[in-house]
C-alpha positions in Angstrom: 0.0 -0.1 0.0 1.1 3.4 -1.0 1.9 6.2 1.7 -0.3 9.1 2.0 2.4 11.3 0.4 2.8 8.9 -2.6 -1.0 8.8 -3.0 -0.9 12.7 -2.8 1.9 12.9 -5.2 0.5 10.5 -7.7 -2.9 12.3 -7.5 -4.7 9.4 -5.9 -6.3 11.7 -3.2 -7.5 15.6 -3.9 -7.8 16.8 -0.4 -9.1 20.4 -1.5 -11.9 18.6 -3.7 -12.5 15.9 -1.1 -13.4 18.6 1.7 -16.9 19.7 1.9 -18.7 21.8 4.6 -21.8 20.0 5.7 -22.6 21.2 9.1 -26.0 22.8 9.8 -24.9 26.4 10.6 -22.9 26.1 7.2 -26.1 24.9 5.1 -28.2 27.8 6.8 -25.5 30.5 6.0 -25.4 29.2 2.5 -28.9 29.2 2.1 -29.4 32.7 3.6 -26.8 33.9 1.2 -28.2 32.4 -1.9 -31.5 33.8 -1.2 -30.0 37.2 -1.2 -28.3 36.4 -4.5 -31.4 35.3 -6.5 -33.3 38.3 -5.1 -30.3 40.5 -6.1 -30.5 39.3 -9.6 -34.2 39.5 -9.7 -33.8 43.3 -8.7 -30.9 43.8 -11.2 -33.4 42.2 -14.0 -36.1 44.6 -13.6 -33.6 47.8 -14.1 -33.5 49.5 -17.3 -31.2 48.3 -18.9 -31.4 45.0 -17.0 -28.1 44.2 -15.2 -28.6 40.8 -13.9 -26.7 38.8 -16.8 -23.7 41.2 -16.4 -24.1 40.6 -12.6 -24.0 37.0 -13.0 -20.9 37.2 -15.5 -18.8 39.1 -12.9 -19.7 36.6 -10.2 -18.6 33.7 -12.6 -15.3 35.9 -12.8 -15.1 36.0 -9.0 -15.6 32.1 -8.6 -13.4 31.2 -11.2 -10.4 32.4 -8.9 -11.4 30.2 -5.8 -9.5 27.1 -7.1 -6.4 29.1 -7.3 -6.6 30.6 -3.7 -7.6 27.0 -2.3 -4.7 25.6 -4.3 -2.4 28.3 -2.6 -3.9 27.7 0.8 -3.5 24.0 0.9 0.1 24.5 -0.5 0.8 26.8 2.5 -0.7 24.7 5.0 1.3 21.8 3.6 4.4 23.7 3.8 3.7 24.6 7.4 3.1 21.0 8.3 6.5 20.0 6.7 8.2 22.9 8.6 6.4 21.5 11.9 7.8 17.9 11.2 10.9 19.1 10.3 11.5 20.7 13.7 10.0 17.7 15.6 12.3 15.3 13.7 15.4 17.9 14.4 14.7 18.1 18.2 15.1 14.0 18.5 
């Protein structure tokens, strides 16, 4: 059986993709935010000229950046963990 680091290296595990927020509090916050989003889009669609489609495009552009942010957070976290492990083994 491969070690966890080998599985990570060979792309057999995907920590960022496997993480899912499933708590009840998260669901409530998500639902409330999504409702606000939908309400705002409806409001924008009633303007003259309608701005709902442009807003959706802008939000999609913002969401496209998230994977890069998540990967950087993962890499920084991994580096921190590696530094901690190096310190632990150095002190033995």
